N, C-alpha and C positions, 0 to 999 in steps of 0.2 A: 217903405219899410223893408229892412234886409233881415232874412232870416239866416240865423247862424246855425250851421249843422252842430248837433250834439254828438259828441263822440260816443262811440258804442260802449255800452255798459260791459265791463269785463265780467264773464260768467263767475258766479260764486262757487265755492268748492261743492256746495250741494248741487248746483246745476251741472257741474262737470261730472260728478259722480253718478247722478241720474242719467245723464247721457250714456255713461259707460254701462249701466245697466241694460240699455237697448230695449226697454218696454217689457222686460221679463219680470218675474215674480221677485219680489224683494222681502227678505225676512227682517223684521224689526224685533230687536231683543232688548231687554232691560238687563242691567248688570246683575240683579238679584231676582230670583222667582218671588212669586207672592205679590203683596200689595207693594206699591211704589208710588213715590211722588212723581215719577216720570210718565205714568199711564196716562194722565190727562193730556200731556203734551203729544204723546203718541197718537192718541185718538184725534186730537186737533189737527195734527200734521196729515193724518190719513184723510179727514174730512176736507182739509184744504187743498190737498195735492190728489184729487181723484184721478189725474192724468198717470199716476204711477200705481203699480199693482202691490201696494204695501200689505204684508200679511203680518199680523200681530202674532208673535210666537205663543203668547199665553192664550190665544184663542185657536191657534193651529193645533197645539198640543195640550191635552188634558191634564198631563202630570209629568213629572220628570221620567217615571217608567215608560210612559206612552212615548215621550220624546225618544227615550233609549231604544225602544223597539223600531221606530220609524225613521230616525235620522240618518242612520247609514245609507238607506236607499233614497230618502227624500231630499237629502242635501244637494244632489245634483240638479234638481229641479229650479234651485233658486239662482237667480243671475246676479244677486248683489245682497249685501248685509248691512244693516243700520243697527248700531248700538247706542242706547241712550242711558245715562246715568246723571244723577243729581250733581251739582257742582261739588259738594263738599264730600262725596262719597262715591269716588270711581272705582269702587271694588267689583270684581266680577267672580260669579259663582263658577265652579269648574265646567259644568255643562254649557254654560253660555260661552265661555272661553273656548271650549271644544268646537262649538258651532263656528266661532270666528275663525279658528285654526283650520278647520276643515275647508271653509269657504275660501279662505286665503291660498290653501294648497291647490284648490280647484281653479285658482286664478280669478276669482271673483272680487270686484271692487268692494272695499269696506270703508264705512264712514262712521265717526264717532260724534254724536251730539251731546253737548254738555247743557243740562237743562237747568235754567234758574228762572228769572222773569222772562227770558226768551231762550232760544236754543242757539248755542255757539258751535259751529261745525269745526271739526278737527279731521283734517284729511291725512295727516301725518301723525302716527301715534304708536305706541308700543304697549303690548301686553306683558307685564313683568311679574316677577316674584313679590310676593306681599309680606315677606318678612318671617314667615313661619320657618323653623328648623328645616333644612333640606333633607333631613333623615326620616322624617315622618309627615304625613298627609295632615293638614290642619282640620279641626272640627270646631265649629261647623264649617262645611266647605264653602259658605258664603264668603269667606275671607281668602279664597284661594289665590286670586291674582289682583293686580291693580293696573288700571290703565293710565297712561301718562303721554304728554306731548312728546314727540320725537322729530325734530326738524330734519334729522339725516335719514329718515325713513322714506321710502318711495311714497308718493301720493296714492292713497287707498290701498296701500300694502303694508299694513303694520309689522313691526318687528316683534317677534314673540321670544321670550326667554326660553332657551333650550331645555330647562329643567321641567317646564310646565306640560308640554304635549309632545307626542311622537306620532308619526304618520299612521301606524298601525293602531286599530280602535283599541282603546284602553277601558273600555266598559262593557258589561253585558247585562242582560235582563234575566232574572230568574223569578218565576212565578210573578209577583206584583212589585218586586223590588229591583232598583238599579244598583249594580256593584261596580267599583273602580278596581281595576287591576293595578297593583302597585308592585313594581319591581323591588326586590330586597326585602319586603315585609312578609310575614307569615299569615297574614289574615286579609280578606277583601274588606273593603269599607263599603256599607250599604248607605243608600240615600233614597228615602221615601218620596221627596216631594210634597 
């Protein structure tokens, strides 16, 4: 009997992304805060891939203001980012998008998982404007941005619409509230989480 060698399996985008994380801490984000249909998929992925140091953002940060206080210093501790959204709702809240933007600015690899009956990995994507008038910030901020496939972006390096984020921090925490600084507007927008 002759044994025919099997061709090497091409690594999936998830495998290539996890290699680039080099064993470091990986923050797992949901497009929206609060209850989400992607939470069970995230927990399942974390249980199945114990070889990765997956940190669920909703367990790392107790609230949006807590995230606002800690994120400026703790973002440097993450080696990669993973965002999960439901198939029909790839909307991203402002703070979640800020996490992605900051990690990309630090050169960390980012991967998008679209959750339905299974997770479909998107290594090339964009975070773009979600249709609100560019003169004002949308309320609620859960409609801030939208993820989309972008075949012309670099692998694990998404494109960001320039109106969404800037390099300087655009938020601050005062007492127990998170405020977004908005250029051109006369008032800050509060977000409680």
